[in-house]
C-alpha positions in Angstrom: 17.6 -16.6 62.8 17.3 -12.8 62.2 19.3 -13.2 59.0 17.1 -16.0 57.8 13.9 -14.0 58.5 15.3 -11.0 56.7 16.2 -13.2 53.7 12.7 -14.6 53.5 11.2 -11.1 53.7 13.5 -10.0 50.8 12.5 -13.0 48.7 8.8 -12.3 49.4 9.3 -8.7 48.4 11.1 -9.7 45.3 8.4 -12.1 44.4 5.7 -9.4 44.9 7.8 -7.0 42.8 8.3 -9.6 40.0 4.5 -10.2 40.0 3.7 -6.4 39.7 6.3 -6.0 37.0 5.0 -9.0 35.0 1.4 -7.8 35.3 2.5 -4.3 34.2 4.4 -5.8 31.3 1.4 -7.9 30.2 -0.8 -4.8 30.2 1.7 -2.8 28.2 2.0 -5.7 25.7 -1.8 -6.0 25.5 -2.1 -2.2 24.9 0.5 -2.3 22.1 -1.1 -5.3 20.5 -4.5 -3.5 20.4 -2.8 -0.4 19.0 -1.1 -2.4 16.3 -4.4 -4.1 15.4 -6.1 -0.7 15.1 -3.2 0.6 13.0 -3.4 -2.4 10.6 -7.2 -2.1 10.4 -6.8 1.6 9.4 -4.2 0.6 6.8 -6.6 -2.1 5.5 -9.4 0.5 5.1 -7.0 3.0 3.3 -5.7 0.2 1.1 -9.2 -0.9 0.1 -10.0 2.8 -0.8 -6.8 3.0 -3.0 -7.8 -0.3 -4.7 -11.4 1.0 -5.3 -10.1 4.3 -6.7 -7.7 2.3 -9.0 -10.6 0.3 -10.3 -12.7 3.4 -10.8 -9.8 5.1 -12.7 -9.8 2.1 -15.1 -13.6 2.1 -15.5 -13.5 5.9 -16.3 -11.1 5.7 -19.1 -11.4 4.0 -22.5 -7.6 3.9 -22.8 -7.0 2.2 -19.4 -9.9 -0.2 -20.0 -8.4 -1.2 -23.4 -5.0 -1.7 -21.8 -6.2 -3.7 -18.8 -8.9 -5.9 -20.3 -7.9 -6.2 -24.0 -4.1 -5.5 -23.8 -4.6 -2.9 -26.6 -1.8 -0.3 -26.4 -2.8 3.1 -27.6 0.1 5.4 -28.5 -1.3 8.4 -26.6 -1.4 6.6 -23.3 -0.1 8.9 -20.5 2.6 7.3 -18.4 4.7 9.2 -15.9 8.4 9.1 -16.7 7.7 7.9 -20.2 5.2 10.1 -22.0 4.5 12.6 -19.2 6.7 14.1 -16.4 7.1 12.1 -13.2 6.2 14.4 -10.3 7.1 13.5 -6.7 4.1 13.4 -4.5 1.6 12.9 -7.4 -0.9 10.0 -7.4 -0.5 7.5 -10.2 -2.2 4.2 -11.2 -0.2 1.0 -10.7 -1.7 -1.5 -13.2 -0.3 -4.6 -14.7 -1.5 -5.7 -18.1 -0.3 -9.3 -17.7 -0.9 -12.1 -15.2 0.8 -11.3 -11.9 0.3 -9.8 -8.5 -1.0 -6.4 -7.7 2.2 -5.5 -5.7 5.7 -6.7 -6.7 6.2 -10.1 -5.0 9.3 -8.9 -3.0 7.3 -6.1 -1.4 7.0 -6.1 2.4 3.4 -6.0 3.5 1.6 -5.8 6.8 0.7 -9.1 8.5 -2.9 -9.5 7.3 -4.7 -11.8 4.8 -5.8 -8.8 2.7 -2.2 -7.5 2.2 -0.7 -10.9 1.6 -3.4 -11.5 -1.1 -2.0 -8.5 -3.1 1.2 -10.5 -3.5 -0.5 -13.6 -5.0 -0.4 -14.1 -8.8 -3.7 -13.6 -10.5 -5.1 -13.6 -14.0 -6.3 -10.1 -13.5 -4.3 -8.2 -10.9 -6.1 -5.2 -9.3 -5.2 -1.7 -10.2 -4.0 0.4 -7.3 -3.5 4.2 -6.7 0.1 4.9 -5.5 2.0 8.0 -4.5 5.2 8.9 -6.4 8.4 9.0 -4.3 11.3 9.0 -6.8 12.3 7.9 -10.3 15.2 6.0 -11.7 15.0 6.7 -15.4 18.1 4.8 -16.2 16.7 1.5 -14.9 13.1 2.5 -15.9 11.8 2.1 -12.4 9.9 4.3 -9.9 9.7 4.2 -6.1 6.1 4.6 -5.0 4.3 4.4 -1.7 0.9 3.0 -0.7 -1.1 2.4 2.4 -1.0 -1.3 1.4 2.7 -1.5 2.4 4.8 -0.3 5.3 7.6 1.0 3.1 7.9 2.4 -0.4 8.6 -0.1 -3.2 10.0 -0.2 -6.7 7.8 -0.7 -9.8 8.5 -0.7 -13.5 7.6 2.6 -15.3 5.7 0.5 -17.8 3.2 -0.4 -15.1 2.5 3.3 -14.0 -0.2 5.3 -15.6 -1.7 8.8 -15.1 -4.9 8.4 -13.1 -6.7 10.6 -15.6 -6.0 10.0 -19.2 -6.8 13.5 -20.5 -7.0 12.6 -24.2 -10.0 10.4 -23.7 -12.8 9.8 -21.4 -16.2 8.2 -21.8 -18.2 11.4 -22.0 -16.2 12.7 -25.0 -15.1 15.8 -23.0 -11.7 16.6 -21.6 -11.5 17.4 -18.0 -11.1 21.1 -18.8 -14.4 21.2 -20.8 -16.5 20.4 -17.8 -18.0 23.4 -16.0 -19.9 23.5 -12.8 
């Protein structure tokens, strides 16, 4: 009888311990879920800023507008790795002149409608500011990073442009002519 009583007590203690552990595990899971949601929300905000800055870069430059909206190629267009040097850590404009997606379709994105929409084919894909990671001149590709993706991704050098096309701007002045 004493053994049976001791067995029942052990089972009760194990059941209580299992309940405490499951409640603790749920609270940890809930905390991590909230932290992940905050992280993705911050990345969405940063991604939207990079998209807005990409669109602003296109609006600021006659060369980039001509390329994006009229598909007019100007020989003096500044493209890192092609007509200018590719500098690791610099910010460049990722812009497609043809129908397609903003990001390459094989790119990993965060689990969110906004990020998945950047993989959809469009008539006019959005321009996006990206940060240079590395270049593969032989294959004419660059590895870039963005807050829109969890990992760096490869893009064609033909789709990368200098954010500021120094040879033209709408005011008729170069960036060095402006004084404050």
